N, C-alpha and C positions, 0 to 999 in steps of 0.2 A: 438531411442526414449525410455527413461526409461518407465517401466510399470506403475509406480505410482509416481506422482509428487504432492507434497503439495505446494500450492501457498499462500504466505503471503504478504500482501500489506499494505502500510500506517500504519506502526506500531507506528510512531510518538513518539518514545522514551518512550513508556508506558511499562515498564519492567514487571509488574505483568501480563498484558495481554499476552505478548510474552511468558513468562514462562508457562502460562496455555496452550497455543497452542502447544508449543514444548513438553509438557507432554502428549499430545494426542497420543494414540497408533498408529493411522493411520499416524501421522506426524513422530513419531519415526521410523515407519516401511517403510516410503516412500523412494524410491530410490534417489530422489532429493528433495530439498526444494528451490523453486524459490522465490526470494524476489523482488517484482515488485515496489520498490521505496518508497520514503518518509519514511525512516527508523528511523531517529534519531531526527527529529525536534520536540522536546517535552521536558518533564521535566526530563528525565533520559537518555540523549543522549550517554554519555560515556559508561554506563553499558550496554545499548542496543547494541551498536556496538560490544563491547567485547563479549557479549553472542552470537551474530550472527557469529562473527569471529571464535568462538570455534567450529562451525559446520564444519569447514574445507571445504573439497572438495564436501561435500554433498550439500553445498549452492551455488546457482547461483544468482549473484547479478545483478540487473538492476537499472539504475539511474532514480530517480524522480526529479522533479523540486526543491523540498526542499533539496534534497541531494546536488544538484548543487549549490544552494544558500548557504548552510552551508559551503561547501568547499571553496567558494569564499568570504564568510562573506559579502554577498551583501543584505541580507534580512532586512527589517524593521519591520517585524512582531515580536512582543515582545518576545514570547517564543523561536522563531527560532533565533532571535538575541542573546538571552542569551545562547541557546544551542551551537551556533557557537563559542562563547567565551570559552566554556568548553572543546571543542574537543582537543585531542592531535594532534600533527603534523602528526603522522602515520594514524590517523583516518581521518583527513582532506584530506590527500593524497589518501586514499582508496576511499572515496566518490567522489573525483574529477576525479578519473580514471574509474568510472563505465561506461558501455556502455549504449547507448540509447535503444537498443533492443538486445534480444538474441533469436535465433531460434533453436528449438530442433525438429528434424523431420519436421512435417508439422504444428507445432505450434510456433507462434511468441509471445514472451513476451515483453511487454513494460509497461511504467507507465501510460501515458495519451493516446497517439496515437503512431503509428509507426513512425511518422515524427516529433513529438514535445512532450516535456515532461510536458507541462502544458495546452495543448489544451483540450477543454471540449467537450465530446460527452456523450450522455445520453441514457438510455434504450429506451426513446421515441423519440430519434432523427430520422428524416426521412431517408429513404434509400439513397436518393441522397447525404445527408450529410455523411453517412457512406462510400459511394462510393468515395467521395472526400478525406476523411481521409485515405482510403485504397489505393489510387492511388499510384502506384509504388511498392506495396506489391506483391511479386511473386505469380503466380497462384497456385503454389504447397502449399502455406500456406493456410490451410483450417480452422484453428482456431487461433484467436487472443485473448490473455489474457492481460487485462489492469487493471488499478486501478484508482487512482486519485480522483474520486468523492465520495468514501467512502460509496457507496451503491451497494450491491451485485445484480447481475442479470446474466441471460443467455438468449441470443436471437440469432436468425438468421438475417444476413444482406446479402441478395442476395447470399444464399448458403454458406456463411462463418459464422461459429459459433463465437460469441463474448462472452467472459466470464469476468465478473468483480467479484473478490472474496469478495469485500467489504473491510472494514478496521479492522485491528487487534486492534488498539489503540484509534481511533476516529470515531466510527461508527455513521452513521446517520440512524435513523429509528428503532433502537433497540439495547439495551445494550448487551454486550458480545463481544467476539473477533471473528470477521468474517474472514473466509478463505475458500479455495477451494481445493478439491482433484480431480486430473485428473488421469484417469486410464481407466477402462471400462465405459466410459462416464464421465460426470462431476457431482460432488456432491458439492453443496454449504453447508458449515458447519458454525455452531456458537458454540464456546466454552464458556460456562458459568463459571464465577468465582465470588468470593466474592467481590462485588463492594465496600462495606463499608471498608473492609480490604485493598483493592487496593488503594482506595482514601486516606485512612489514611497513608498508607505506602509512597505514592508519596509525600504527604504533609510533612512527617517526613524526608524522605531521599533526596528529591530534594533540590537543592540550589536556584531554581527559586522562586523569591519572591511571585508570585501569584500561586504557584503550587496547593494549596488546592482549590482555586476557579477554576482554569483550569481543574483539575481532576473532580471536581464536575459537571462541564458542559459537558466536552467531554467524559470522561470515562463512565459516566452514560447515555450518548446519549440523552442529553436534546433536541437536534434538531432532528426533525422527517425527514423522507425521503421527505415528502411534503414540509417542510421548505427548505430543501436542493435543491429540484428541482426548487422552486421559485427563489432561489438565483442563481443557476447554469444555469437556462434556458436562460436568456438573454446572458450569456457568450457563451453558445453553439451556439446561433444564430449569435452573433456578429463575431465569429471566422469562420463562414462558408465561 
């Protein structure tokens, strides 16, 4: 198990946010950078994948539901449908071949849950829900790192630590690029960057027709964590 791992999740094709996180000293100095899915479904998909690919063997990739949908061009969500049309064949092949989970030492990395890339569990999900989600996970896995819901948290679930780094590109509950550093404990981080400049750049550089509106809502974190929990709560219960 590497000593220091930076975890980046739910970048969603927001290149300025990704660049800001990769410039962080603790990310530059990390032994590995684990990418826990939903990397490119957003306004700058090609550039985002190219930058992540430039990390080479320092990057460990995990598949998110949006990555799977981009690779298969099956999504009907407008920005994702547009992003899928922009990808090169090599990028589509890369996303389509990503694993559902990666285990490093006693830590398992996934996008949503270890068994499904779009299942919803939340910080306030009851313990029996977490027990169901973790059925089949080996006992030696003592930490599970996930993403998907764009809200950072750390909690215990019957002796197993659960970490969600939040979202780099589409945060709910507070603007900035959210990520996590694993090492001597867990540190949830937020990288602040110039939101006005980032939104202007996305509007200027992306070919997505609604890029300016999209960035203004998602990059600025117009949706609060309370808003997101109200939306995700029924999905978490329905999939139990």
